[in-house]
Each structure stands twice: as structure tokens, then as C-alpha cells.
N, C-alpha and C positions, 0 to 999 in steps of 0.2 A: 578201838583207837585208829585202826585204818581206815574205818568207815567215815570217822570225824575228820580224818586227814583227806581222804578224797573228797567228801563234801567242800571242805574249805578250799582245796585247790579248784573245784569246779566253779566255785563263786569267784575266786581270784581270776580264773580265766575268762568267765562272763564279763568281768570288769574290763579285762583286757581287750575282750572282743569289741565291747562298746567303745572302747578308745579308738582301736583300729577303725572302726566303722565312721567314727567322726572324722579321723585323719584321713581316711580314705575319700570321704565325701568332700572335705575342704581341698585335698591334693587333686582332684579332679579338675578344678579350677585354678588351683595355684601352679600346677605344671601346666604344659601345652598338652591338652587331652587329643587324642587322634580326631574326634568328632570336630574339633576346632581346626587343628593343625592341617587336616586334608579335607576339608570341606570341598575344596574345588574338583576333587576326585568323585567324593561321595556327598553332593549337596544335600541329600535327604537328612543327613545326620545334624544339619543345622535347624532345618525346618520340614515337617511333615507335608507341607504344600509342595515340595518338588518332588514327590512321589511320581514316578512315571515318566520323569525330565531327564533321568540319567542318560546320556548317550550310548552308553554300553548296558547290557541288560544285568550282567553278573560283574561285581568289582571286588577283589579280594586284596586286603591290606595287611601287611605285617610291620609294626611300628616297634622299633627298639629305641627307647630314650635313655639318654645319659649313660651311654656304654661304658663299662668300666667301674661303675657305682654298684655295689651289691644292694640287692632289692629294689633295684631301680624299675619303672614302669616298662611293662611287654604287654603288648596288645595285638591281637589276631581279630580281623573284621572282614566279615563277608556280607555283600549287599547285593540283594536281587530285585529287579526293577521290572515293572509291567505298564504298559499302558494301551488304551483302545481309541477308536475313533471317535467315541462318544465323549471324549474328555475325561474319562476315569482313569486314574493312575494309582498302583498299588506298589509296595515295597515290603520286603521282608529283609532285616539285618539282624545278623547274630554278631556277638562281640564276647571274647573272652579277654579281660583285663587282669593283669597281676601286678599287684604293688606289694613288695616285701611278701610276707606270709599270707596277705589278703589276696584270694582270687575271686572276682566277679565275674559272673556270666549273665548275659542280658540276651533276650529275643524281643525284636521291637517289630510290629506291625504298622504300617503308615498307610493311609488312603487318603487321595487327593482328588479334588473336582478341577479342572481347568476349563474355565468360562471365558469364550470369546467375547470381548467387549468392544472390540474394533477390528478394523481389517488386517492390522499387524499387532495387536494387541490382546494379552490374556490375563485374567485375575485368577489366580490360583489358591486355594482355600484347603488346608489338610489337617488331620487329626492323627495323633499316634498313640497307641498304647504299648507300654514296655513292661515286661515281666523280668526280674532278675533276682538272684541271690549271692550272697557273699559268703564265702568259708574261709576259716582261718586254720593253717597247718602250722603250730609252733615247735614241731619236732626239730625241724631243721634250723629253727631260728633261736630258740632259748634252751638253756640245758637245765632240765629239772630231773628230779627223782622219778623215773617213769614206773608209778605205781599201776596206772591204767593208761595205756598209750592212746586209748581212744578219746580221753577227756582232752587230749590236745589237738584233736581235729574238730573244730566246731562249725556247724552250720548257722548261718544267719537267716532272718525270717525272709520268707517270699516278699518282693516289694513290687507293687504295682504303681507305675507313674503314667500320667497323661500330658501330653504335649500338643500345642495348636500353633498354627501359624498360616500367614497369608504372603503372597508375592505377586507383585505386579511386573509382567514380561512384555518386553518390545524386542524386535530383531538385534537391537543395537543396546539395549540397556534393561537392567533389572533392578528391582527395590523391594524389601520386604522386612517382616517382622515376626519373631516367634517367641513363645512363651513356654518353657519347660517346667515340668513338674507342678502343673496345676494344683493337683490334689495334694503334694507335699506328702509322701508315702512316709509313715513311720517306720524308722529303724528299730528302736527301742523306746522306753518311756521317755517322752518329750525331746526326743531326737529325730529329726526328720530330713529329708532329702532337700536339697537347696533350691531354691527358685530361681529361674535363669531368664532374663530379657536379653534378646538378641536383636540387633539392628544390621541389616546388611545391604549391600548394592554393589553393582558392577557395570561395566561399560566396555563394548567392544569397539574398534576403530580398525577398518581395513586400510592398510598401507598399499604401497607400491610394491609389483613384484610377487603378487600372491602372498604377501606376509600380512599378520593381523597382530594387533596388540590389544590385550585384554587386561584391565585393571579392576579391582575389586578392593572392598574393606569388609571387615566383620567387627563389631563392637558388642561386648557380652558384659552384663552386670549380674552378678550373683548374690544371693542372700549373705551377708556378713563376710563378703570376700571384695577385693579392689576389683575395679573395671579392668577388662583386657581388650586391647585393640590389636587387630591383625590387617595388614595391608600387603597385596599382592601385585605383582605385574609379571605378565606372561607374554612373550613372543612366539609365533608360531608361523611356519612356512608350509603352505599348501596341506594344512592339516594333517601333515606327515611327521613332523617333529617339532618340537618347540623347547624352549629353555626360558627359565623364569625366576622370580625372587621374591621373598617374603619377609616381613619385617614386624616384629611385636616388640614395641619399645620397652615394656616391662618384663619380656622374658627370652626372646632369641631372635635371631636372623638366619636365613637360611637360602638355599638355592634348590631348584628343582628341575628334572629333565622328564620330557616325556616323548616316547617313540611310538610309531603307528606302523609296526611292520606291514599290516593290512588292513583293510577296511574294517575287519570284525576283530581285531586284536590290537591291543595297545598295553605297553609296559610303562612304568613310570619309577623314577627314584628322587628322593628327597633327602637333603644332608641339612642339619641344623646345628647352629652353634649358639650356646647359653649366653645371655647378656646379663647373668645374674652372678651371685658368689659361687654358683655350681660350677664356673668355669675354672675354679682352682681344684676341682675333683674330678670333672671330666669336660670334654670339649667337643663332644659329638654326639649326635643322635640320628638315626637313620629310619628310612621309611622305603619300603618296596612294595610295588603294587603290580597288579595284573588286572586287565578287565577284558572282557569279551563277549560277544553276542551268542545267544542259543537259539534264536529264532529269527526270521526274515524281519527287517526293518518295516516300520509302516510309514513309508515315505510320505504319505499323503497327509499325514499329522504334523502340521507345521508347528515346532517349537524352537525357540531360539538356543543356540549352542553357545551359551555365555560360559559355562563351566568348563572345565577341562576333561 
């Protein structure tokens, strides 16, 4: 009797896990995911072609979305960047993302080659491989008769995804495209990760008094999901501090602040306000980040500092 009961619960929880995987995969593009929300601070999150182009070698981000709402997304991310004088860029990004009872952990390795095609222009092409796994802990979320507590802590399959991208860079503007989840990793039977096409660009304008203005956009289209648009504007003084705003018509709007206490240490903060029905449940999301250098800069490697 107990054996049949446990077997039934395992089947039930497996079905729940499948549903959570599907919801999580769709939520990653229904909500404002950190890889989109903070791409100015971690540009490699949008395209592997940006590996080695990060102004700082290490960037750490904590993203708390929809504060006050139980089960809201919580994300921790650390990105480590490296480049050499031969045009090779490498990046390692680690992400821990939690949505309700589902916790997803990713490790992504990106490589890019930055080809000089003109006196002030580069064409960057990159490839990324991501390994990740999602686990679901239902003990704190659902009240069952705990016959065997281990069946409420389920591990999903190991997923591997491949992303590609290319970016054209000059000292004043950049434009690029990326395609994520080229291989469509299988979650469970006939359930796959969504493919994502992203187009992005930006421009830098030098103003008077050592001020500069940077504007950018990011457009994303995911499988079976509505398109997502992001617009950013950022004003900076002497590359020591800056204030900006971002706007996503179907999702949120917010402000961001960046302080550079020294040449090798930067801190930033971002506040987001929802533009959806979530405003009736929560009115704030917060992002806190820190970036720093762990090795001397390669000053002779000319790379446009269009990102933050």
C-alpha cells in the first residue's frame, strides 16, 4: 500500500516538475530577466561576441525582482572577463536563479574573436556553451503527507545550450545580433528551451564639460512569447559617476546609478517599477552590483567603452 502510494506521489511530483520547468522557461522571458535587464553592466549576457569587452574583469550582480511578492525571482550572477592583444576574448559567467520552488544554476563559457576591419572598427564573433540544471523543492511550498521527504526534492536533467552572436564596434556606436539556444536543449519529452533572437545597438555622444551621453536598445523575440523591447539612456561625468533610465514598454521602467570610486572599482544600483498588473502586488525591484579589476589593464587593446 505504502509502495503504491509513494510511486503515485513520485509520478504526481514528476508532472509538477515538468509544469514548473515549462513555467520557468516561459517566465525567463515574461519577466525582466537579469541577462536582459542588466546587459549594460554585463554585455556578454546578451551576446557571446562581447567576451573580453567588459570594462571590468569581474562583475557581480544581485537582482531582487518584485520585492514583497512570495516566490518572486531572485538572481545572483558573477561574470569574469579576459582578453589578450591578439583579439581573443574569454568569459565565464555563473548564475543562480530562483523562481518559487525552482532553483536553476548555470555555468556559461563564452569565447570571441575581435577582428580589426578598419582603423577604428572591429567585427566581433562569439560562441557560448551553457550547462545548467534546475531542482525543485516543494517542502516549503506545498503541504503533503511527507511519507518520504526525498521525493519532494527533485533534480531536473542536465541541460546544455549553445549561443552565437556577432557585433560591429566603432568608438561611437555598435550594433549586433545574437541567437540563443541554437540546439534547443530538451527539458523533458517534447519540452525544449526557447530559442531567442536578439538585435541590439548603441551610440555614444560626447557633450560639453567632460559629460557623455550613451543611448542603446535591445529587442528580443523568443519562441511562443511576445517580443520584448528595452531602451536605455545614460549620462556620465568624467567616467566617475553617471545616472540613467531605462524603459521597457510591456514590462517596466526604472533608473540606474553608477559610481566609480577608483579606476578599478565600480558600484551600481538599479530601481525598476512594473508597468504590468504586478503593480497591484509589488511596486519595486532592485539590482545591486559591484565590478573590479584583478589584473593590469591592457591599455594598448583599443575597445570602445560603449557599455557601462
